[in-house]
Steps between C-alpha positions, in 0.01 A plus 500: 500500500846403387805385693729776618812321362630719219642207303148346494339834403737538204435138397121547498516833324738373231300185435201728431706738288636215287150359453538173694165397643497128583655382824517158661550512882613222727442545873768588752593760760814650343313581176177597673571874459543449127193277471286748696610798288433316173168342607370833632554675166211451253733544204642149563332165444635279783485121524572300818694173451641343810762260355784709343586219260149520361480880530792547260346280233159657562661834412641352178151399401382860550789625277413247231136598505548881504832542318598744781746483791378368835642511855540217742580603860607287796647518845863440600705179524412175326183659360716672234683177420168337421451747213823388324332246270256756371779750453699250295191426289440873443860543395487230233149597379586869495220604731512835691461374858593750770594321824476712817648339805488653848815452704638536850763772564828411339686508838307191615605270215690204637415583864256207556201730484178342364430504124818691431710379205705682229231614256689750286539362144353166624361418153826525308544401219130478412425872529532801270573738782508486881515792739508540879339818631657701781307565818424867434654733758613792282415682178778311325355169618161604363650593160690168498192294581300683232770440239533129587123440477489673160797288386329178603172585334670611179699175494176301454513603134842613373494363147454160669222445750557309822481501879643765731545498877459770766618406850380733776664488847251625757564580867242507776256658563337349195135581541471876507241598235484878525545625143178608334645551153798398296788745450603657174760262353743548216409254219777396265381402154691319227453510128492182303829434313540830328387504137390849412238556238364842411211473740707408805761766424235766468351387830838545676556838336152616597565398860831684505334817373298528819813611685705817458819382676628207295834331553697215347800364699743273317713278721797289405469375145799350320335552158355843574193654335477676163518873565277574200227302670556679827473835323159403373389410852637827634363726226167338415409364843671762713711254700789614721763227437764427763786255469848432634808405297425132570193529278736542204272754338692737269480876545169669422348835583207310646693273734605633844799327663593750770173455689675395822664842519167666423335320791791586726480868420120526535386648825289262707191717459536479119565132469129426465506685163721223364286207608334340196135397488569204275844333472610222268814309595695313237812282541691400804660673797534873557779636719350823624355472850338842462305388193383187681375718785324732258295225336412354838298815557136549410514370140156428359607219270818309444539258209805273495604338172596143593591249224448210743181636648647479850383761750777760564388773737802719567277805551264325738208622292506305172152463358559304178754251371517518122646180364727619219856572407613861506509525122155335456341746735658829384466412127133417535427807708689722253307365204181644649667813640620604154140576406479765773616860486816607683427575867664715760411536865635689797617180675727394218621860447592526865718187485663611174576853628651378818709241317647760273657702782671204672871507409757221514745505794809714458703420807849472644695178464300214651340173399209706365746707288669179374170346397401809307835522321473137395144532378582811295782318327336166427538392133170503312517122444570418869285323756502624858464263792428658839528327832280531804449711692665844481616451141155453351372800693775748408486390135137607493609860558670515162389482136584144397464434127606133478325179608506440880507170692470445872412208729183664638297177517598461861710818539794315662861600471609147416568415139529843337861442398437142380198615292705769326782247435251254352341769280843604367588137427193466283512836328730697270378833639705706743367402845542753783426416862448774761538333840570582865767339716280272717321366191834445326676323782190293581505363144879494450480140374326646196854567370610145576418332170640456149243718327600858575436681170727777388190709443440520878557830687440527876482834678528429869399779739704411808398722790602260774161345585126483445436875462127472443448373855665815642223710337220324690391743772433249780830316451714811533461482878623145532858460625508155326448664155864503379587142592181309458281694253712703261779243549777758456830371355830604341517250218592571140471277195828543320641157576175322416455688178855440383484131582173462314661653188337841511672829427490689831439872515432720804394853584511704824388836356323653199823550303602135539147389417489704180833349387393143590162533325677591174648150505203334661244615243742520204564265218473127529761334722650152490419468872207575725540797735425597856496864611497539876388845618587578863277742686399583856170365631420804714583738215283300263205511734537874550536565123188300417302674773619837374386416150152403613467814715605710197197365309266666745 
């Protein structure tokens, strides 16, 4: 019988799944539930060593003899400190020692309770990776614990071998052994540093062919991906390929960029038809919350392409980390795919058909209207910067045919203006920034420097506050919304722009916007420009809502 603690059940199941068999156990009460669960399972070879100092080095001897990882497990408090010498030795020898320390509940650290010390990251800097598991009280806690255990085990051999640490806080009661079997656990695998040969590529292609619903999602990628390669993956492997403008993938009949609108317009009963069986994610962040929710559904397999090999589990169901750059992976896969005949399937056809009927917004004067007019008039050699958070979302509703940059690493509003200014200072291309008022004013010091290039163009949608917050259903009922959330204001930028040496333009309606854009997107100017578009927050919200309703 196993412990009923879910963090322990996941630990035991994942040790087995990753093929770790040898365990050194030191006695204690706080780790007794772990020791019992391991020693009761015949798949583990357990050794009892009382002195933790000796236990750690004993485990190193097992690793040296077998060439495989081994576990050393101890109770809380100074017991874990006694393993430090062995951890340091494992670090410098490059030996895959997995240290499992039981711990008291976090709330009791520093409260004069027995054998309670700060144990999280206690072996820094002599450790490849250290995690602290949550005490599992929800499904999200369970997913988090599973992911952390996978991360720690994978860190034992990530190009360099070495020790990893799992710290497990455990609350009383400790000694309830009621589970007869281990649960199904999600196992995350990782490829070795990704060097494709014909055999390995064929193996991946064969595995993909087991599924009918195949999807590739391309997140933020400054350098993009070759569309010719993507067409091979779409035609010869039958992939549905989704990406946002931040992926910087040029137009292709096989790339779907309006997927967020597709998901919005799909009735709830039909959304299951769009869930992939296998999904491959490439690149960085994606903006669409609907797409994130879709791939958090019952996906059979999820491969994430990670140049660093780090575990990234946005979908909460990743099954394999493939250590490669985006170009390495897609090029190698395409080399094998070219040998296959062109494929079509109903899943891909459904996405393509739905995409073809989604139209760009055609609305009354608003910040949405202004964004569309700018995007339609961008010079072919331009670069478009978009700020968080409304700007990047409304830009996605239009067909953008120039490179796109956005600070989506952390998704904050700070720095969007400064980043565009810096880009323009280092480039001869026309640099256009689409930005909202709160983002602009927050980063107003971005214009306070000597390096404002004349190639810089800023379109500021000034609707008098943080409009995106007014669209959140729960916040609409708060009487503090205008002052403390949307931060409504009546500020304009004319004085700032003029003092910073920018040509200042403004528009209050579609006629004024049309006239201003002729100058704003026209021939090269000796000065940078700022076009401030004034609109009404409530009108903007209604217009955007009307557009989405029209799609249905």
